[in-house]
C-alpha positions as YAML, in Angstrom:
chain: A
units: angstrom
residues:
- id: 1
  name: MET
  ca: [25.41, -96.84, -17.34]
- id: 2
  name: ASN
  ca: [23.95, -97.58, -13.92]
- id: 3
  name: ALA
  ca: [20.26, -97.44, -13.07]
- id: 4
  name: ASN
  ca: [20.51, -94.11, -11.23]
- id: 5
  name: ARG
  ca: [22.23, -92.49, -14.20]
- id: 6
  name: ARG
  ca: [19.54, -93.77, -16.57]
- id: 7
  name: LYS
  ca: [16.84, -92.51, -14.25]
- id: 8
  name: PHE
  ca: [18.40, -89.03, -14.09]
- id: 9
  name: LEU
  ca: [18.76, -88.73, -17.85]
- id: 10
  name: SER
  ca: [15.17, -89.79, -18.30]
- id: 11
  name: ALA
  ca: [14.05, -87.20, -15.76]
- id: 12
  name: ILE
  ca: [15.65, -84.26, -17.51]
- id: 13
  name: GLY
  ca: [14.18, -85.18, -20.85]
- id: 14
  name: ALA
  ca: [17.55, -85.92, -22.41]
- id: 15
  name: SER
  ca: [16.08, -86.64, -25.82]
- id: 16
  name: SER
  ca: [16.49, -83.99, -28.47]
- id: 17
  name: VAL
  ca: [13.71, -81.74, -29.67]
- id: 18
  name: VAL
  ca: [11.51, -83.79, -31.94]
- id: 19
  name: GLY
  ca: [10.62, -81.91, -35.06]
- id: 20
  name: ALA
  ca: [12.37, -79.52, -37.36]
- id: 21
  name: ILE
  ca: [12.78, -75.83, -36.68]
- id: 22
  name: ALA
  ca: [12.99, -74.40, -40.16]
- id: 23
  name: VAL
  ca: [14.93, -71.24, -40.88]
- id: 24
  name: GLY
  ca: [12.57, -68.34, -41.63]
- id: 25
  name: LYS
  ca: [12.95, -66.47, -44.87]
- id: 26
  name: ALA
  ca: [15.09, -63.37, -44.58]
- id: 27
  name: ASN
  ca: [13.30, -60.09, -45.28]
- id: 28
  name: ALA
  ca: [14.96, -58.48, -48.27]
- id: 29
  name: GLN
  ca: [14.13, -55.07, -46.89]
- id: 30
  name: SER
  ca: [15.61, -55.77, -43.49]
- id: 31
  name: THR
  ca: [18.65, -53.93, -42.22]
- id: 32
  name: GLU
  ca: [19.17, -56.39, -39.41]
- id: 33
  name: SER
  ca: [22.67, -57.57, -38.52]
- id: 34
  name: ALA
  ca: [23.74, -61.21, -38.48]
- id: 35
  name: GLN
  ca: [22.42, -61.44, -34.92]
- id: 36
  name: SER
  ca: [18.91, -60.91, -36.28]
- id: 37
  name: ARG
  ca: [19.06, -63.60, -38.97]
- id: 38
  name: PRO
  ca: [17.33, -66.90, -38.25]
- id: 39
  name: SER
  ca: [19.59, -69.53, -36.76]
- id: 40
  name: GLN
  ca: [20.38, -73.06, -37.82]
- id: 41
  name: PRO
  ca: [17.55, -75.59, -37.88]
- id: 42
  name: VAL
  ca: [16.99, -77.81, -34.89]
- id: 43
  name: SER
  ca: [15.93, -81.20, -36.13]
- id: 44
  name: SER
  ca: [15.74, -84.70, -34.78]
- id: 45
  name: GLY
  ca: [12.48, -86.20, -35.92]
- id: 46
  name: SER
  ca: [8.90, -85.51, -36.88]
- id: 47
  name: THR
  ca: [6.53, -87.32, -34.55]
- id: 48
  name: ILE
  ca: [4.53, -85.38, -31.98]
- id: 49
  name: PRO
  ca: [5.15, -86.97, -28.56]
- id: 50
  name: ALA
  ca: [2.34, -89.09, -27.19]
- id: 51
  name: ASN
  ca: [2.97, -87.76, -23.68]
- id: 52
  name: ARG
  ca: [2.32, -84.04, -24.03]
- id: 53
  name: GLU
  ca: [2.89, -83.20, -20.37]
- id: 54
  name: LEU
  ca: [2.36, -79.45, -20.86]
- id: 55
  name: THR
  ca: [-1.10, -79.77, -22.41]
- id: 56
  name: GLY
  ca: [-3.32, -76.99, -21.07]
- id: 57
  name: LYS
  ca: [-0.34, -74.84, -20.07]
- id: 58
  name: ALA
  ca: [0.44, -71.38, -21.42]
- id: 59
  name: ALA
  ca: [4.02, -70.21, -21.85]
- id: 60
  name: ILE
  ca: [5.67, -66.85, -22.50]
- id: 61
  name: ILE
  ca: [9.03, -67.00, -24.30]
- id: 62
  name: THR
  ca: [10.84, -63.68, -24.58]
- id: 63
  name: GLY
  ca: [13.20, -63.19, -27.49]
- id: 64
  name: ALA
  ca: [11.53, -66.05, -29.35]
- id: 65
  name: ARG
  ca: [11.76, -64.88, -32.95]
- id: 66
  name: ASN
  ca: [14.83, -67.05, -33.74]
- id: 67
  name: ASN
  ca: [17.91, -68.78, -32.31]
- id: 68
  name: LEU
  ca: [17.49, -70.42, -28.88]
- id: 69
  name: GLY
  ca: [14.19, -68.67, -28.22]
- id: 70
  name: ARG
  ca: [12.63, -70.31, -31.24]
- id: 71
  name: GLY
  ca: [13.95, -73.67, -30.09]
- id: 72
  name: TYR
  ca: [12.36, -73.22, -26.66]
- id: 73
  name: ALA
  ca: [9.03, -72.13, -28.15]
- id: 74
  name: VAL
  ca: [8.75, -75.08, -30.50]
- id: 75
  name: ALA
  ca: [9.86, -77.58, -27.85]
- id: 76
  name: LEU
  ca: [7.27, -76.42, -25.31]
- id: 77
  name: ALA
  ca: [4.61, -76.46, -28.02]
- id: 78
  name: ARG
  ca: [5.58, -80.02, -28.91]
- id: 79
  name: ASN
  ca: [4.98, -80.87, -25.28]
- id: 80
  name: GLY
  ca: [1.49, -79.38, -25.47]
- id: 81
  name: ALA
  ca: [1.86, -75.75, -24.35]
- id: 82
  name: ASP
  ca: [0.32, -72.71, -26.01]
- id: 83
  name: VAL
  ca: [3.05, -70.12, -26.57]
- id: 84
  name: VAL
  ca: [3.31, -66.34, -26.52]
- id: 85
  name: VAL
  ca: [6.10, -65.49, -28.96]
- id: 86
  name: HIS
  ca: [7.75, -62.25, -27.90]
- id: 87
  name: TYR
  ca: [9.99, -60.29, -30.27]
- id: 88
  name: HIS
  ca: [11.68, -56.93, -29.86]
- id: 89
  name: ARG
  ca: [10.99, -54.90, -33.02]
- id: 90
  name: GLU
  ca: [8.41, -54.89, -35.80]
- id: 91
  name: VAL
  ca: [11.18, -55.10, -38.41]
- id: 92
  name: THR
  ca: [11.69, -58.73, -37.32]
- id: 93
  name: ARG
  ca: [8.02, -59.67, -37.26]
- id: 94
  name: ASP
  ca: [8.47, -62.04, -40.21]
- id: 95
  name: GLN
  ca: [10.86, -64.14, -38.13]
- id: 96
  name: ALA
  ca: [8.48, -64.15, -35.17]
- id: 97
  name: GLU
  ca: [5.67, -65.22, -37.49]
- id: 98
  name: GLU
  ca: [7.80, -68.16, -38.60]
- id: 99
  name: THR
  ca: [8.26, -69.19, -34.97]
- id: 100
  name: ALA
  ca: [4.51, -68.88, -34.46]
- id: 101
  name: ARG
  ca: [3.89, -71.05, -37.53]
- id: 102
  name: LEU
  ca: [6.21, -73.73, -36.17]
- id: 103
  name: VAL
  ca: [4.44, -73.59, -32.79]
- id: 104
  name: GLN
  ca: [1.04, -74.03, -34.47]
- id: 105
  name: GLN
  ca: [2.47, -76.91, -36.50]
- id: 106
  name: GLN
  ca: [2.79, -78.78, -33.20]
- id: 107
  name: GLY
  ca: [-0.97, -78.55, -32.68]
- id: 108
  name: THR
  ca: [-1.00, -75.71, -30.13]
- id: 109
  name: ARG
  ca: [-1.76, -71.99, -30.25]
- id: 110
  name: ALA
  ca: [0.65, -69.09, -30.73]
- id: 111
  name: HIS
  ca: [0.25, -65.40, -29.99]
- id: 112
  name: LEU
  ca: [2.70, -62.70, -31.10]
- id: 113
  name: VAL
  ca: [3.68, -59.76, -28.87]
- id: 114
  name: SER
  ca: [6.37, -57.20, -29.68]
- id: 115
  name: GLY
  ca: [8.06, -54.67, -27.44]
- id: 116
  name: ASP
  ca: [11.24, -53.37, -25.84]
- id: 117
  name: LEU
  ca: [11.47, -55.17, -22.49]
- id: 118
  name: SER
  ca: [13.57, -52.44, -20.94]
- id: 119
  name: GLN
  ca: [10.25, -50.58, -20.64]
- id: 120
  name: LEU
  ca: [7.98, -51.69, -17.79]
- id: 121
  name: ALA
  ca: [4.84, -50.79, -19.75]
- id: 122
  name: ASN
  ca: [5.80, -53.30, -22.44]
- id: 123
  name: ILE
  ca: [6.44, -56.02, -19.87]
- id: 124
  name: ARG
  ca: [3.01, -55.49, -18.34]
- id: 125
  name: ARG
  ca: [1.41, -55.47, -21.79]
- id: 126
  name: LEU
  ca: [3.18, -58.75, -22.59]
- id: 127
  name: PHE
  ca: [1.54, -60.42, -19.59]
- id: 128
  name: ASP
  ca: [-1.79, -58.71, -20.27]
- id: 129
  name: GLU
  ca: [-1.87, -60.08, -23.81]
- id: 130
  name: ALA
  ca: [-0.78, -63.54, -22.69]
- id: 131
  name: THR
  ca: [-3.62, -63.67, -20.19]
- id: 132
  name: GLN
  ca: [-6.12, -62.35, -22.71]
- id: 133
  name: ALA
  ca: [-5.00, -64.86, -25.34]
- id: 134
  name: PHE
  ca: [-4.78, -67.99, -23.18]
- id: 135
  name: GLY
  ca: [-6.54, -67.16, -19.91]
- id: 136
  name: LYS
  ca: [-3.45, -67.61, -17.71]
- id: 137
  name: VAL
  ca: [0.34, -67.90, -17.62]
- id: 138
  name: ASP
  ca: [2.01, -71.11, -16.41]
- id: 139
  name: ILE
  ca: [5.56, -70.88, -17.75]
- id: 140
  name: VAL
  ca: [7.84, -67.88, -18.31]
- id: 141
  name: VAL
  ca: [11.16, -68.30, -20.11]
- id: 142
  name: HIS
  ca: [13.07, -65.02, -20.07]
- id: 143
  name: ASN
  ca: [15.45, -65.55, -22.97]
- id: 144
  name: ALA
  ca: [15.71, -62.04, -24.44]
- id: 145
  name: GLY
  ca: [19.11, -60.43, -24.09]
- id: 146
  name: ARG
  ca: [21.51, -57.93, -25.59]
- id: 147
  name: SER
  ca: [25.18, -58.64, -26.16]
- id: 148
  name: VAL
  ca: [28.05, -56.14, -26.13]
- id: 149
  name: LYS
  ca: [31.36, -57.49, -27.43]
- id: 150
  name: LYS
  ca: [34.12, -54.97, -26.86]
- id: 151
  name: PRO
  ca: [36.72, -54.06, -24.24]
- id: 152
  name: LEU
  ca: [35.36, -52.53, -21.05]
- id: 153
  name: ALA
  ca: [37.38, -49.35, -21.73]
- id: 154
  name: GLU
  ca: [35.53, -48.86, -25.02]
- id: 155
  name: VAL
  ca: [31.92, -49.50, -23.96]
- id: 156
  name: THR
  ca: [29.84, -46.33, -24.26]
- id: 157
  name: GLU
  ca: [27.20, -45.23, -21.79]
- id: 158
  name: ALA
  ca: [24.50, -45.84, -24.39]
- id: 159
  name: GLU
  ca: [25.76, -49.37, -25.07]
- id: 160
  name: TYR
  ca: [25.86, -50.18, -21.38]
- id: 161
  name: ASP
  ca: [22.39, -48.75, -20.81]
- id: 162
  name: ARG
  ca: [20.92, -50.80, -23.66]
- id: 163
  name: ALA
  ca: [22.49, -54.00, -22.35]
- id: 164
  name: ALA
  ca: [21.50, -53.35, -18.75]
- id: 165
  name: GLY
  ca: [18.00, -52.35, -19.84]
- id: 166
  name: ILE
  ca: [17.30, -55.84, -21.18]
- id: 167
  name: ASN
  ca: [19.69, -58.05, -19.23]
- id: 168
  name: SER
  ca: [19.20, -56.54, -15.76]
- id: 169
  name: LYS
  ca: [16.25, -54.13, -15.54]
- id: 170
  name: GLY
  ca: [14.13, -56.11, -17.97]
- id: 171
  name: ALA
  ca: [14.92, -59.36, -16.16]
- id: 172
  name: PHE
  ca: [14.00, -57.86, -12.80]
- id: 173
  name: PHE
  ca: [10.58, -56.69, -13.91]
- id: 174
  name: ILE
  ca: [9.87, -59.79, -16.01]
- id: 175
  name: ASN
  ca: [10.40, -61.82, -12.84]
- id: 176
  name: GLN
  ca: [8.33, -59.40, -10.80]
- id: 177
  name: GLU
  ca: [5.43, -59.55, -13.23]
- id: 178
  name: ALA
  ca: [5.78, -63.31, -13.54]
- id: 179
  name: VAL
  ca: [5.44, -63.98, -9.83]
- id: 180
  name: ARG
  ca: [2.44, -61.65, -9.64]
- id: 181
  name: ARG
  ca: [0.63, -63.31, -12.53]
- id: 182
  name: ILE
  ca: [1.83, -66.89, -12.85]
- id: 183
  name: ALA
  ca: [-0.49, -69.73, -11.88]
- id: 184
  name: ASP
  ca: [0.26, -72.08, -9.01]
- id: 185
  name: GLU
  ca: [2.59, -74.91, -10.09]
- id: 186
  name: GLY
  ca: [4.20, -72.35, -12.43]
- id: 187
  name: ARG
  ca: [7.74, -72.33, -13.78]
- id: 188
  name: ILE
  ca: [9.98, -69.27, -14.16]
- id: 189
  name: ILE
  ca: [13.19, -69.85, -16.11]
- id: 190
  name: ASN
  ca: [15.85, -67.18, -16.63]
- id: 191
  name: VAL
  ca: [18.43, -67.63, -19.36]
- id: 192
  name: VAL
  ca: [21.79, -66.26, -18.23]
- id: 193
  name: SER
  ca: [25.21, -67.29, -19.60]
- id: 194
  name: SER
  ca: [28.17, -69.51, -18.80]
- id: 195
  name: LEU
  ca: [30.18, -66.28, -18.92]
- id: 196
  name: LEU
  ca: [29.09, -65.85, -15.30]
- id: 197
  name: ALA
  ca: [31.91, -68.26, -14.49]
- id: 198
  name: ALA
  ca: [34.35, -67.48, -17.30]
- id: 199
  name: ASN
  ca: [36.95, -64.76, -17.67]
- id: 200
  name: ILE
  ca: [36.64, -63.93, -21.35]
- id: 201
  name: PRO
  ca: [37.90, -60.60, -22.75]
- id: 202
  name: ASN
  ca: [35.40, -58.17, -24.30]
- id: 203
  name: TYR
  ca: [32.29, -59.49, -22.52]
- id: 204
  name: SER
  ca: [32.34, -57.37, -19.36]
- id: 205
  name: ALA
  ca: [29.13, -55.45, -20.14]
- id: 206
  name: TYR
  ca: [27.24, -58.53, -21.29]
- id: 207
  name: ALA
  ca: [28.37, -60.88, -18.51]
- id: 208
  name: GLY
  ca: [28.10, -58.20, -15.85]
- id: 209
  name: THR
  ca: [24.54, -57.21, -16.70]
- id: 210
  name: LYS
  ca: [23.48, -60.85, -17.06]
- id: 211
  name: ALA
  ca: [24.94, -61.68, -13.65]
- id: 212
  name: ALA
  ca: [22.15, -59.79, -11.90]
- id: 213
  name: MET
  ca: [19.64, -62.34, -13.17]
- id: 214
  name: GLU
  ca: [21.19, -65.08, -11.09]
- id: 215
  name: GLN
  ca: [20.61, -63.13, -7.89]
- id: 216
  name: PHE
  ca: [17.04, -62.31, -8.92]
- id: 217
  name: THR
  ca: [16.50, -66.05, -9.39]
- id: 218
  name: ARG
  ca: [17.85, -66.93, -5.95]
- id: 219
  name: ALA
  ca: [15.92, -64.21, -4.16]
- id: 220
  name: LEU
  ca: [12.61, -64.89, -5.85]
- id: 221
  name: ALA
  ca: [12.84, -68.63, -5.23]
- id: 222
  name: LYS
  ca: [13.07, -67.88, -1.49]
- id: 223
  name: GLU
  ca: [10.30, -65.29, -1.47]
- id: 224
  name: ILE
  ca: [7.49, -67.29, -3.10]
- id: 225
  name: ASP
  ca: [5.17, -69.12, -0.71]
- id: 226
  name: TRP
  ca: [6.20, -72.77, -1.01]
- id: 227
  name: LYS
  ca: [2.54, -73.80, -0.99]
- id: 228
  name: ARG
  ca: [2.18, -72.36, -4.50]
- id: 229
  name: ASN
  ca: [4.68, -74.91, -5.86]
- id: 230
  name: ILE
  ca: [6.28, -72.36, -8.21]
- id: 231
  name: THR
  ca: [9.92, -72.87, -9.13]
- id: 232
  name: VAL
  ca: [12.41, -70.24, -10.28]
- id: 233
  name: ASN
  ca: [15.66, -71.32, -11.93]
- id: 234
  name: SER
  ca: [18.34, -70.04, -14.28]
- id: 235
  name: ILE
  ca: [20.15, -71.86, -17.03]
- id: 236
  name: ALA
  ca: [23.61, -70.77, -18.18]
- id: 237
  name: PRO
  ca: [24.34, -71.95, -21.74]
- id: 238
  name: GLY
  ca: [27.86, -72.00, -23.10]
- id: 239
  name: PRO
  ca: [28.81, -70.88, -26.65]
- id: 240
  name: ILE
  ca: [25.98, -71.96, -28.97]
- id: 241
  name: ASP
  ca: [26.43, -71.94, -32.73]
- id: 242
  name: THR
  ca: [23.90, -69.29, -33.70]
- id: 243
  name: PRO
  ca: [24.19, -65.92, -35.47]
- id: 244
  name: PHE
  ca: [23.75, -64.27, -32.05]
- id: 245
  name: TYR
  ca: [27.00, -65.88, -30.90]
- id: 246
  name: ARG
  ca: [28.97, -65.48, -34.12]
- id: 247
  name: THR
  ca: [28.25, -61.78, -34.65]
- id: 248
  name: GLY
  ca: [31.44, -59.77, -34.31]
- id: 249
  name: LEU
  ca: [33.70, -62.79, -33.76]
- id: 250
  name: THR
  ca: [36.64, -63.86, -35.90]
- id: 251
  name: PRO
  ca: [37.38, -67.50, -36.76]
- id: 252
  name: GLU
  ca: [40.17, -67.30, -34.20]
- id: 253
  name: ASP
  ca: [37.73, -66.15, -31.52]
- id: 254
  name: ILE
  ca: [35.45, -69.08, -32.28]
- id: 255
  name: GLU
  ca: [38.37, -71.52, -32.24]
- id: 256
  name: ARG
  ca: [39.33, -70.33, -28.75]
- id: 257
  name: GLY
  ca: [35.74, -70.88, -27.68]
- id: 258
  name: THR
  ca: [35.78, -74.50, -28.79]
- id: 259
  name: GLN
  ca: [39.29, -75.70, -27.98]
- id: 260
  name: LEU
  ca: [38.34, -77.03, -24.53]
- id: 261
  name: VAL
  ca: [35.21, -78.91, -25.56]
- id: 262
  name: GLY
  ca: [35.77, -79.73, -29.23]
- id: 263
  name: ARG
  ca: [32.79, -77.93, -30.73]
- id: 264
  name: LEU
  ca: [30.26, -75.18, -30.25]
- id: 265
  name: GLY
  ca: [26.97, -76.20, -28.72]
- id: 266
  name: VAL
  ca: [23.82, -76.44, -30.79]
- id: 267
  name: ILE
  ca: [20.24, -75.57, -29.93]
- id: 268
  name: ASP
  ca: [19.35, -79.23, -29.37]
- id: 269
  name: ASP
  ca: [21.95, -79.37, -26.60]
- id: 270
  name: ILE
  ca: [20.08, -76.76, -24.54]
- id: 271
  name: VAL
  ca: [16.41, -77.41, -25.25]
- id: 272
  name: PRO
  ca: [16.04, -80.60, -23.15]
- id: 273
  name: LEU
  ca: [16.96, -78.67, -20.01]
- id: 274
  name: ILE
  ca: [14.25, -76.08, -20.71]
- id: 275
  name: GLU
  ca: [11.76, -78.90, -21.32]
- id: 276
  name: PHE
  ca: [12.64, -80.45, -17.98]
- id: 277
  name: LEU
  ca: [12.52, -77.20, -15.98]
- id: 278
  name: ALA
  ca: [9.16, -76.30, -17.54]
- id: 279
  name: SER
  ca: [7.69, -79.68, -16.64]
- id: 280
  name: PRO
  ca: [6.12, -81.12, -13.48]
- id: 281
  name: ARG
  ca: [9.22, -83.35, -13.19]
- id: 282
  name: SER
  ca: [11.32, -80.37, -12.03]
- id: 283
  name: ARG
  ca: [9.23, -79.70, -8.92]
- id: 284
  name: TRP
  ca: [12.22, -80.25, -6.55]
- id: 285
  name: VAL
  ca: [14.61, -78.01, -8.50]
- id: 286
  name: ASN
  ca: [14.36, -74.44, -7.26]
- id: 287
  name: GLY
  ca: [16.62, -71.41, -6.95]
- id: 288
  name: GLN
  ca: [19.37, -72.99, -9.03]
- id: 289
  name: THR
  ca: [21.67, -71.84, -11.81]
- id: 290
  name: ILE
  ca: [22.41, -74.81, -14.07]
- id: 291
  name: PHE
  ca: [25.43, -74.55, -16.34]
- id: 292
  name: ILE
  ca: [25.10, -76.40, -19.65]
- id: 293
  name: ASN
  ca: [28.18, -76.02, -21.82]
- id: 294
  name: GLY
  ca: [29.90, -79.35, -22.45]
- id: 295
  name: GLY
  ca: [32.50, -78.59, -19.79]
- id: 296
  name: TYR
  ca: [33.51, -75.25, -21.34]
- id: 297
  name: VAL
  ca: [33.51, -73.81, -17.83]
- id: 298
  name: THR
  ca: [32.50, -75.28, -14.46]
- id: 299
  name: ARG
  ca: [31.45, -73.78, -11.17]
...
């Protein structure tokens, strides 16, 4: 490995998340689908990093009750950030509380906020509560999303509206509120999907409504006064082995998703990129969509 390669890997924080993300206890009363169950642990150590480069920062993570969102929340906390843990419905509060516990275990503060992000009032309340809890907002990771897995010809109007409400409308107004409220030197990170560049059957509604986020990212990055040193980027994960991904898929579907790269991704594969983009080290990365999928699809 040459010196430039080593330098690049160091810059993006290529080490795994340090610390275990435990799986929250399932609520016996819950009627949630497999998508709502806590995901696999993310574990690669137990020592809090000495260099907590996000100390004093406040982050909002949408969709943080489990899966990738939980991984992002714990990772930013391990790097010193206080975290607002957003979750969609009160029926999943126990999972969000587990994420908050794991955040606090890293020595930082957590604040829970629930709400449907297809409603502008809930988006504004999310930022209001973040500011009240921590005094400011420095980092916004818009991770919340809704998947629809069925042929385009079978998608109902209600299913499309629910997906677009979170993936497109919600993303638009999360970004709008973020740029209005975020502190100088802030970081806005939108989580899209590698399906933006893949032709996979049965994902038209999901991929199509997520695609809008990429354009919001590009536009906003150009509109912000460069003197504020705020960056806006998207990441596009490939197939990640979580309940969110596996819901509704057959073993054959999953095999097709892994045949080009050998395995599904895991949460630890994605978290280092979020850590990098949230950090001061990413100051020259702006307006980009970064695909992270093991070569599953390229663009």
